[in-house]
N, C-alpha and C positions, 0 to 999 in steps of 0.2 A: 504494500500500500504506500502510495506516495502522497505526501502533504506539501502544499505550497508553503514557502516561507513567507509569513506575513506578520506584521506588527499587530498585536492584539491589545487594545486598550478599551476598557470601559471608562466612563467618566471618572469613577473613583481611581482607576489605575492611572489615568492621565494626570489626575491631581497629585497622586502619590509620586509620580515621576517628577513633577515640578518640585515637590518638597525634597526629593532625593538630590536634586541638582543644587538647590539653594535652601538648605534647611536651617541655617544658623539663626536667621531672624525670627523664626517661629519655634525654635527649640524649647523656649520657656513660655509659650503662649498660654499654657494652662498650669500655673504653679500649684503646689500642694499635692496631696495624695490623689491619684487618679482612681476612679472607680474600677473594680475588676471588670474584665471583658465579659460580654454577654451577647446573646443573639437579641439585640435591642431594636431591630428593624430600622436602624439608622445607617446611613452611608459613612464609611470610615476610610481614611487614607493610611497607607502603609508605605513609607519611603525610608531613606537612610542617607546619611552622609558618612564621612570617614570615621566618625566617632561611634555612632550607634544607630539603631532603628529610630525612626520618627513616626510615631503613631498618632494620627490627628495632630501633627505638629509638635507633639510632646516627646521628649527623649524617653526611651524605654530600655532599661537594662533587662535582657532576657535571661532569667535564672531558671533553667529548665531541667527536668529530670526525665529519663527514658523509662517507659514501661511498654509492654507489648500485650494488647488485649488478648491475643491468641494464646498467651502463656498463662492466662487466668480464665479457664473455661466456665465461668459463672458470671454472666453479665451484671447481676446485681452487685457483685463485689467490685466491679470497675468503679462504681461510685465511691465505695469505701476507700480504695487506694487514691483516687483523685482528690477526695476531700482531705485525706491525710496529707497529700502533697501540698495542697493549697494552705492548709493550716500550718505546715512547717516551713512556709516561706517561698515555695516555688510559685512562679507566675505563668509557667508554661509546662506542657507535657509533650515530649517527642515520641512518636509512635511509628514503628514499621507496620506496613500492611503487606503481609506475606502472600504472594501469588498462589503458592501451593496450598494454603489453607482454604482458599476460596474457589479453586478450580479443579474439580475432580476429573474433568475431561475437556478436550478442546471445545471452545465455544460455550462451555457451561460455567456459570459464575454464581456462587451462592453467598449471599450476605444476610442470611437468616440465623436465628438462634445465637449460638456462641460466636458466630461470625458477623454479627450485626454491626457493621461499621457506622451506619447512620445513628444507631443507639449510642455508640461510644462517643461520637462527636456531639450529639445532643447533651450527653451527660457531662462532658468536659465544659461545654458552654454554661450549663446550669451550675456547675461548680465554680465557675469564674476563672478558668485557665485558658490561656492561649494554647493552640495546637500547632506543633511543627510536624507536618505530615510527610512520611517517607515511604511511598509505595513502590519503590524499586524502579524498574522491574526486578532488579537483583538486590537482595538485602544482606546476604551473608548471615549475620546474627546467630551463627552456630546452629542453623536449622538445616534440615535436609536439602541438599542441592542448592544451598544458599538462598532458598525461597522459590526456586523454579519449581513448577509443578512436575509431578512424576512423569506425566505424559510427554512433557517437553524433552525428556531425556531420550526419547525414541523418535524424535522428529529430525528432518533435514534442516539445514541452515546453521550457520555459525552464530552462536549466541553472543550478545554484547558487541555486535558490529552492525553495520548497515545492511547486512544480508537481508534481502527482501522477504524471504520466507520467515525468518525470525521476527522481522519488524511487523509482519502481518499478525503474528500471535501477540506481540507486545501491544500493538494498537488496540486489539480486542480487549486486552486486560486493562489498559489505561482508560478506554471508553467506559468499561464497567465501573472502575474505581471513581473516575472523575465525575460520572453522573451523580454520584453520592456527594463527593467533596464539594462540587459546585454549589450545593445547597447549604454549605456550612462555612462560607468565606466571611471573614471579618470585614472585608471591604464592603460587602453587600448587606451587612447587618443581620445575616441569617445564621451566623455561627461564629466560631472563634479561631478558624484556621488562619494562621498568621503567615506561615512560610511553607514552601513546598519543595521537596528535594527530588531531583531527577538523577537516577542511577545511584551507585553507592561504591565509594572507594575504588573508582574505576581508573586504573593506571596502566592498562596493558597496551592501549592503542592511542596514546596521547598525541603522538607525532605522526599519526597515519590517517589518511583520508577516511578509512573505515571507522575510525574512532570519532573524528571530528564530525563526519556526516551523521553518525549515530546520535551524538549529543545534540546536534542541530535538529535532527528529526524528533527526538524526545521533547525538546524545547517547543518546537512548533506544534507538536501534537497536544501538549498540555495547554498551551495558550489557546489553541483552537477549541479545546474542550471547555473553555470559559474560566480557567484558573487564572486570576489576575493579581494574586499576591506575589511578592518577590520569590524568585526561584533560586535554587542553589545546588551545589554538589559538595560532597565531603571528600576532600583529598585524603588519601591513605597515608597520612604523615605530612609534614610541612615541605612539600615538593614544589609548590607553585603550579600544580596541574589544574587546568580548567578555570583559570582566572578570567575576568571579563575580557572579551575580545579574542579568546582562544578558539572560538567556533562561531558559526553564523547564527545570530539570533533574529534574523529577518529584519534588521534595521532597528530593533528595539534596544534602547540603551538605558542604563541606570536602573535595571530591574533584576540584575544578576549578582548574587553574593558569592564571594569566595569563602570557603570554610575548609578547615583541616582537622583531622582527628589526632588525639594525643593519648598515648597509653604508657607514660614513663614508669619505669620501675621505682617502687618506693625506696629502694636502696640507693638511688641516684640523686644527685642534686637537681632540684626543679629547674627545668630549662626556661630560658627567656625566649618565648615563642611568639611574642606579639610584635607590635610596632617598634618596640624599644629594644628588641633583641639584636643579635649580631649575625643573623643568617643571610643578609644581603637580599638579592632579588627572590630567593627561594626560602627566605627565613620566616615561614609562617605567614602572618598577616601582612608582613612587609611586601609580599609578592603582589598584593592588591591594595595599594596605598589609598585608593579612593572609596573603599568599602570598609565597614567596621570589622574589628577583630572578631572572628567567629570560630568557635570550636563546636561543631555539631556532635562530636563524641569526645568526652574526656573521661578517662578511667575512673569509675566509681567503685571498682573492684576488678575481678578478672575471672575468667572461666576455668573450670577444673576438669581435666580429661579423665577418662576411664583409668582406673588404677590409682588415681589421686596423685599423679607424679608432680603436678604443679605445686601442690601444697603438702607434699610428703605424707599423704594419707590422712591429713587432718581435715580435709574438706573445706567448705566455704567459711567455717569459723576462722580458719587461718587466713583466708583472703580478707576477711573483715578485720582481723587483728593487724595485718601488715598494711592495710589501707584504711586506717582508722580516722578518728576525728582530727588528730594531729596531722596526718597525711593530707587530709582535706584542707586544713588551714594552710599548710606549707605550700601545697601545689596550687590550690585554687586562688589563694591570695596572690601568688606569683603571677598567675594568669591575669588577674585584675590589674596588677601593677604593670603588666605588659600590654594593656590596652584591649584586652578581650572583654567585649560587652554583650556578646551572645554566647552563652556558656551552657552547654547541655551535658549532664552527667549520665554516663552509660555504665551501669544501670542504676536507677533509683529504686525500682522494684523489678527484680529479675523474674520471679515466677517459676513456672514448671514447663519443661519441654515434654509434655505428656504424649502418650501414644508413640507414633513413629515420627514425631517432629524433630528430634535432635539430629544434628549432623553426626557422622561417625566418631568425631573427636570427643564428644561430651556425653555424660550420662543424663538421667532424667532431670535432676534438679538443675535449675538455672538461677539459683539463689544469688550467685555472682559476688557474694560478700557485700551486697548493696545496703543502702541506708535503711530500707524496709526489707526484712527477711522474707523468705519464701512463704512463711505463714502470715504475712501482712503485718507483722509486729514491728513497732518502732525500735530502732537500735540507737546506741550512743553516737553513731555517725551523724545523726540528725541534728546534734547540737550546733555545729558550725553552719549547717545548711539553713537552719531556722534563724539563727542570729543574722547571718549575712543576707539571706533572702528578704527578710522584712526590711532591712536597712536599704538594700539596693532598689527595692520597689518604691520606697518613700522618699529617697533623696536622689534627685536626678543628677547631682554633681558627679556621681560615680560613672555616669554614662558619657562623660566628656573629659576624662582625665588626660593630662599631658605631663610629660616629664618636667620636673622642676629642678632647682639647684641641688647639687649633690649634698647629701647629709650623711654624716657618719656617727655611729654609736661610739661611746667611749671604749667599749669592749669590741674589738674588731671581729669577734666571732659572730656578732649579729650584723647581718647585711641589711641595709636600709634602702628601700625604694621610696623616693620622695616625688609626689605628684601633686598637681594642682588642677582645679576645675577652671576652664578658660573663662567662663562667664560670671562666676561668683567669687573667684579668688580663694575658695576653700582649699585647704591642704590635707593631703592624705599620705599616711606613712605606713608602709608594709615592712614589718620587722621580722626577719627570718633567721632562725638559729639552726644551722645544719650540723652543728656538733651534737654529740650525745649528751652533753651536760647542760643543766639549766644555767642560764646566764642572767645575772642582775647587773644592769648598766644604766647609763643615762643617755638620752637622745635629745638634741635641740628641737623642741616642738613648741609652736605657738609662742616663741620668744623666751622660753625658759629651758633649763636643762631638766628634763623630765625623767625622774627615776622610773624604770620599767624593768620587768622581768620577762624572759622568754624561755619556756621550758625547752629541754633538749629535743631536737628534730621537730620543731613546732614553729608557729608563726603567729603574729597578731597584727591587727589593724588599729591604727590610731588616726585621729583627725584633729584638725585645728581650723577655726574659722568656719566651721560647718553648721549650716542651718538644720536644726532638728525641730520640725514643726515650725513654731513661731519664735524659737529661741536660737541663739548662736552659741555654739560650743567653742570657747576660746582654746581649750586643749583638754585632753584627758588621757590617762594611762589605762583606762578601761575602754573597751570597744563600744562605740555607739551601736545600738540595735534598732531603735525607732523613736520617733517623736510624733505625737498625734494630739488632737484636741478632743477631749471628752467632757461634755458638759461645759462648765465655766472655767476649766483649767486645762493647761497643757500637761501631757504626761511624757516624760523622757525616760528612756530605758538604756542603761549601759551595763555591759557584762564583762565577765572574765573568769579565770579559774578560781575555784574555791581557795580561800586563804590568802589571796593576793592583796597586797596593800595598793590602793588606788588613789590617785589625785585627779580631781576634775574641777575645771574652772568654767563658769558660765558668764557670758557677758551680761552685765546688769548696770543700768544707768545710775542708780543710787543704792545705798545699802539696804538690802531687803530684810524682812523678818523671816527667820528660819526656825522651823520646828522639826526636830528629829522624832519621827513617829514610830519607827521600829528600827532595831539594830543600833549600832554605835557609829557615830561619825562626828568629826570636828570640822568647824567651818570658820572661815575668816573672809573679810571683805577688804579688797585693796585694788587700787588702780582700775576701777570700773569692772571688776570681776569678783564673783563669789567663788571662793575656793573651798572644796569639800574633800576631806581626807577620810577614807573608810577602808576597812578590810572586808573583802567579799566573803559573806557567810550567810547563805539564805537570801533574804530580801531586806535590804536597808532602804527605808523610806524617809524622804525629807519633803516637807511642805514649805514652799518658798513663795512669798508674796510681798507686795509693796515695792518700794524703791523705784517707782516709776513704771513698773510693769503693767501692761494692760490687763493681764490675766495671771492668776497664780500658776505655779508650776509644781507638779508632783514629780520629784526626782526619784527614780527607782534604780538602785545599784544592786545587781544580783549575780550570783554565781551561775555556772553553766547549768547545773541541775535545776535551778529555779527558773532560768530563762525559758526552758521548754515547758513551763507551766504558765507562761504568759502568752495569751492568744489574742492578737489584734484581728479585727474583722470590720470591713467597710460595708456600711449599709447606705441606702439612699438618703437617710436622715442624718448621717454622720458616723463617726468612728466609735467602735466598741472595743474595750479591752477587758479580757476575762483572765482571772488568775485562779489557779487551783487544780482543775480537773486534768486528767491525762490527755484529753483531746477536746478541742472545740470544733465541731463540724459546721454548724450554721448559726447565724444570729439574725433575727428578724424583728422589726419594730412594728407594733400595732397600737397606736395611740400611746398610752402610758405603760404598755406592757412590752417587755423584752422577752422574746421566746428563743431559748438556746437549746441546741442539741449537741450531744457529744458523748464522750466515753469516760468512765472511771475504771480503775483497776483496784486500787486501795481506796478507802474512804478519803474524801478530799474536801477541803473547804472550797467555797465558791464566793468570789468577789468580783464585782463588775464595775467598770466605769463606762458610762453610757451618755448619749445626748441628753440634754436637759428635758425634764418632764417625765422621765422614766421612773416609775414607782413600783412596778410589778415585774416579777421575774418568774419564768417557768424553765424547768430543766427536763428535757425529753418529754414534754407535755404535762408535767406535774408542777403545780404552783409551789414556789419556794418562798417561805417567810424570810424577809430580809430586814435589815436595819442599816441606818446611815453609819458611815465610818469616818474617822478623822481624816482619811485619805481622800475624801470627796467621792466615795463610791458607795455601793450597796453590798452588804455581806450577808450570806445566808446564816440564819440563826443556828442551824445544825448542819453537820457535814453531809455531803452527798454520799450515798451508799456505794461501797465498792462492789466488785463482782462476787457473786456467790460461788459455792463449790460446783464443779462440773464432774459428774460421775460417768466413767467410761466402763463398759462391760468387758469382761475377760473374753478372749478369743481362743482359749485353750481347748475347749470342747465343741461339739456340735458340727464337726466337719463331715463332709462326704467326699469320696474319692472315686475317680474313674480314669482308667488308662485309655490312651488313644494311639495314634499312628497306625490305623489299619492299612494305610497306604503301603506299609512295608510288606504286607502279605501278598504272595504271588497271585491269589485269586481276587484281589480287590478290583472292582469295576472302575476303570479309568476311561471308559469310552467317551464320556462327555468332556474330558479334559482337552486342552488346546494342543493340537498337534504341532510339534516343533519342525516346521517345514520351510522356514525362511532360509535364504542363502546369502542375504546381504543385510547389513545393519548400518545405522547412522552413528553407532557407538564409536568412541575413540579407541576401543579395544578391538584389535583385528580379529576377524573370524578365522579360527585355525583351519588350515588347509584340510580338506576332506571331511570337515565337520559341518553339520547344520548350525544355524544360529540357535544358541541355547540361552542367550541373555534374556532374563525374565522381563525386562522393560519392553522389549520388542513385541511381547505377547500381551501387553497390557497389565502386567503385574508389577506394581511399583513399591509396595510397602510390606514390610514384615517378612515372614517366612514364605518359602516357595518349595513345592514338591516336584520332583521329577520321577518319572517311571519310564525305563527303557526296556524294550523287548528285543531279544535277539536269539538266534539259534546257534548251537554248537559252541560250548565253552571248553572244548577239548584243548589241552595245553595251556590254558589261561592260568599262569602262575600268580599274577598280581594285576591290580587295577589301578590306573592313574586317573584321578579326577581333578581337572583344573577348575578352580572356582575363584570368584572375585567378590569381595565384600568390603565393608568398612572395618575399622578397628573392632576387634572382638567377634568377628564373623566366625561361623561354626558350620561344619558339614558333618553329616552322619549318613551311613550307607548300609543297605541290606541287599543281599543277593538271594533270590528265591526265599525270602523271609528270614534268612540267616544274617545276623549282624556281622558286618565286615569291620566296623570300627568307626572312628570319628577323627576329624582334624579341626583344629581351631587356629585362628590367627593369634599371633603372640600378644601377650599383655604389653601395652605400650610402655616405653621408657623415654628418657629425656631426648633420645635421638630419633624416635619414631612417632612421638605424640602428635606431630603436625602432619604426618603423612596421611593423605586423604583417600588414596586408592590402593587397596590391598589385593594382591593376587598371590595365589599359592597353589600347590599341587599336593593332593592327598594320595599317598602310596599305601594301598590296602592289599593285604594278602588274600588270595582266593582259596578257600578250603579245598582240599583235594577231592572231597566227595562231591563237590559241585562242578568239577571239570568234566562235564559230560555233554553228549550230544542232546539235541532236543531243545525245546523252548525254555528260555530263562527270562526272569524279570529282575531288573536292577532298579532299586528304589533309593532315592537320594533326597534328603531334606537339607536345605541351606537356609541358615539365618543370615540375612544380608547386612543388617546394621546400617543401611541407608547409603545415600549418594554423596560423593565428594562435593564440597562447597564451591569449588572452582573459583577461588579468590583471584587467580591470575588470569582469568578469562581465556583458558585453554580448552574449553569445552569438556573438561574432565568430569563435570556432572553427568556426562554421558558414558563414563567408564562402565564397563559391564558389571552387572550384579547378578549373582546366581552361578550356575554351572557355566563353564566356558568350553570344556572339551572332556572327552573320555576315551581312554585307550587301554587295551589289555597288553600285558607282556606275555608272549607265548601264543597269542591268538589275535585274530583281527576280525571279529564278527561285526556285521553291520547292525547298528543299534537304531531302532525306531523309537523316538522319544515323544512323550507327552508331558505336559507340565500344568500345574495348578497353583495359583497364588490366591490372593484375596478375591472374594466374590464381589458382586456389585457393592459399591461403597455404602456405608451406613449414611442415609440422607440426613440424619439428625446429628450424629457424632462426627461426621466428616470423613474424608478419605484416609486420614492418618490413623484412624482408630484401630483398624484390624489388618492382620496379615492372613496367611494362608494355612494356618493350622486346621486340622480336621475339626477340633472343637469350636474354633472361631466360625468355620463355615457352617457348623450345625447349630450355632447360637448358644453354646454352653456357657458363654460369658454373660449372657443376658439375664436380668433378674427374674424373668418369668419362665425360664427354662425348667421343665420338670426334672427333679433329681432324686425323687423318692427311691428309685431303684439303684442309686449309686451306693457304694459301700460306706457304711459309717466308720469313721476313724477318729482318733485323737491325735493331737499334735504333741511332739514333733513327728513328722513323717520320716520314713527311713527307707523308701523304695530305692532299689539299685537296678536300673534298667536303662537301656539306650532308647531315648525317645521322650515322650510327653505324658505327664500325669496331671490331671486336673483336680483341684480341691475347691469346694464351695461351702459356704455357710451364710446364714443371715444373722444380723444383730440389730438391736434397737437402741436408739438414743432418745433421751428425753431432756434435752438441754432447755433451760428456762428461756422463754420467748424473748426476754430482754437481754440475753447474753450472747455476745459474739464469741463463739468458741472456735479456735483454729485447731483442727485435729489432724494427727498424722498416723500413719501405719508404720510400725517398726518390724523389720525382719532381721533376725540374728541367727548365726549358726557357726559351727566349726569352720574356719576359713579354708580348711583342707578339702572340704566337700565341693566338688565341681558340678554346680548346677546353677541355673538361672530361672527367674520367674517373671512372667508378665502379670501385672496387678490390674484387675478389673473391679471397679466399684460401680455398681448399678449399671453395668454394661460399658462404662467408660474406662478406657485403657489409661491408667494413671502412671504407668512407667514400667521400667525393666530393672530388676535386681539381679546382679551377678555376684553370687556368694563368694567365690574365690578371687574376685578382682576388686570389687568395691570402687570407691570408698562409701557409696551411699547405702545407708541402712534405714533411713526415715523418709517416707514419702507423704507429701502433703495431700490431704483429701479435702478439696475446697468445698465450703458450704454452698448449697444449691445442688451440686452433684451429690455430696453427702447430705442425707436428710438428718439434721440434728434433732428433729422431733418426728421420728418415724422409723420405719424398718428399712434396712439397707442389705444389699446382697454383695458379698465379697467373693471373687473367684480368682484363683491363682493357677496359671498355666505354667507348670514346672517342666523345664527342658533339661534333661540330664544327659551327660555324655557317656554314662555307663561305667565310668572308671571308679566311682565312689557311690555311696548312698547319696540320695538326692535331696533329702529334706522335704519341705522346709522345717526349720527348727522352731525357734521362738517367733511367734506371730502375736503382736499386741497393738492396741491403740495407745496413743500418747497425746497429751494435751500440750500443744505448742504455744498457746497463749489464749487468754480470755479477757474480755472486758464487758462491763455493763454498758450497754448502748448499742453501738454498731449501726448498720443500715438494714432496712427490711430486705430480706433475701427471698427471692422467688425460686422455687424448685426448677432446676434445669430439666428440660424434657428428656426422659430416659426410657424410651420404649422397652417393654419387657420381652417382646418376642420378635 
């Protein structure tokens, strides 16, 4: 399909273009805190200059987190994660839209149920978050084939080039996606989609016509589909690839952003990757001096491969430990100091690569060591995200910083970045300590030598001359977090580590009246500034009034732990600040009533500062008795109730077992199976000479296990059998001849040299028993667990590498084998194409909750079968979690690591992942609410695949509580057909 290159401008787009070219004059046209974005039916402009985005003429610092809706297959819980992100200071969410999730076959696109993109975009807008949309067509993301659908692996045409066959498929995909996205553009007032990415980390054909034409085609296609927000690409590192002007945009200028990804090791010194670095023309943002510094992906963790080799078997807890809150301060503040004003953290919620979604490199969990763990629980990594996010949203100075005169700390172990805001003159200082030891030093800030401490391998942000709300901060050794007006007073919040001594000076025309309401603090007035000295411990409150101030100020100095119990929220009637609960989800004003929703874990006090006239407060729909406080707010007379106990049943008994793989028997009827009769393939794997095409994808089988049955006559002289096969990491083959087990072969456990290898090929050498070396008809049965397709990050079409058997040959004989094969049956229209493979039990519905199992054998755990092949275990269990409790539940599998078996886990028919007992490291699998009925009966099925060398288990099988809170969001049950 060929598209004409044309400039696409709506009225809003054209206006935004004008702002992008000359945004300085309007950059501060709307001072103060901007309302959160919404589908407000108003036209908006989105432009940019070299400093930042300009949204309706106002500078916006994009503080974004990545989540993937397809990695949380419970649409109700999308709202939970998005509300948590907004509460913790994010103003945007970045999302991949994975082609393979939505397209089970060419020309078929499904955006229903757990794939409802329209619902996700509506929810983001209702939550008040901008959306950075990334629909590929290639996404990588450690998903199967990098997000390409299974069927694309068996098509002609070179992917990620201007090959017309490939572009025809791409255009069909983008048409389907963009039909939805166009209804949610912020420019049109119909949603909050702010930016749109074309392609992903594309660096293979940068200097070739096939690459430039490909990018130009994608640009023109997206514009033709009505997408009028700025477009961008994310460079795979700071290479200067795809900067403005590097391909044809049909004459449209000023609407293309350059961005680059960064995943530096936590053991390294944070790099200077922005405008102020030393990389030259390819030094990150310096490669595109007229567009703002943009990092579409900056490491918020890292993925862990099979075997746990990345984190030495400790799993994602180790990722979170090595990329902790101190890592975030050190690296993210360095980004800020280098002019990055569009900053997306990958991942902020990682989620679960359920079913056959994961690429071969990774196991089911995609927790990633992210700020929110796989069970949706907040972690300590949210402290700096919360503090910085709320600051960056409310103070536009941070979106236009430039380098200022060099400043040095008295102790040279502390590196100081000194910046200033061009239009306000505010000064910002990033202090970074790369040494392992804490450093106490002084730094010239705001005209004084300010004493400050920086912990080892940590950083902090200081400011001077900065407007917080309606007040000016002369200097402080605490980090500013926010300033807002609530009622008749301004509320200023500054933060730091517990136990730190801080010094803060506020500009004040005359000597004010100061009352220390809570905590300990000393204050003096001199030279037009009020100086406050306090040690951070909980919440220190000072009420400051008079001295010529138009309104009193409530100064809150808090430690890190307390800062994440302070929740600002913007309403149409003004700002609200809530203190106490574990989470504030929403705040709405109705006359004199303030309606709050949120979560508690432990019992918590509730205090609110709200617009004038508020006298009533409700919490999760229940009226709360309050009284006035000396701080100018309302405080609940009694504490909010914490979460109650959550009882989980034992899973030790009540199991039923049934063995399968009848396909291994010579008399099994395979007449309906697909005949292996192809002689040519589009795969990058050559078809062996003299062999038919055996690659499963060529016959329409793309996910999970695939069975082969080969018939031949005369095995006389056949000493051994060679079976070539190709899989991802941890692939497995097992074979039978005339029903007799020949053995198995498995791909090796990955190590540090093989972990990134995406395409695995091997040959299984299996001895043929002498008693089977006879004339007459023979049946060879082979089961291959494929472990999915290569991600093809280098654009070499390796996602098309063969999966399944590749060839078969006997030593001592050369019979002609007639093959048939069978993989997954018609895909589950509710659960999607990645839910099932080709095991007999899957084809018969043994994983579904409504399957009759009364005739299965009753057993107790642990199981101890020793056989080559597949054994199924099923049982039901009931949960009765209180309706007001959000309980995150996981399934734990544990056993002797010497036992060689693996298990697919099905909950109510949904494939929640794969456990490999002797490889690991994953033992806990998240069961998301909605799929898990927390108030009702659930069906659990385990398909255990054993290589026959050991007993197969499973051993311990139990439920575990990953986290619980009183509150949460209403959760609808996910459709889980029983038959």
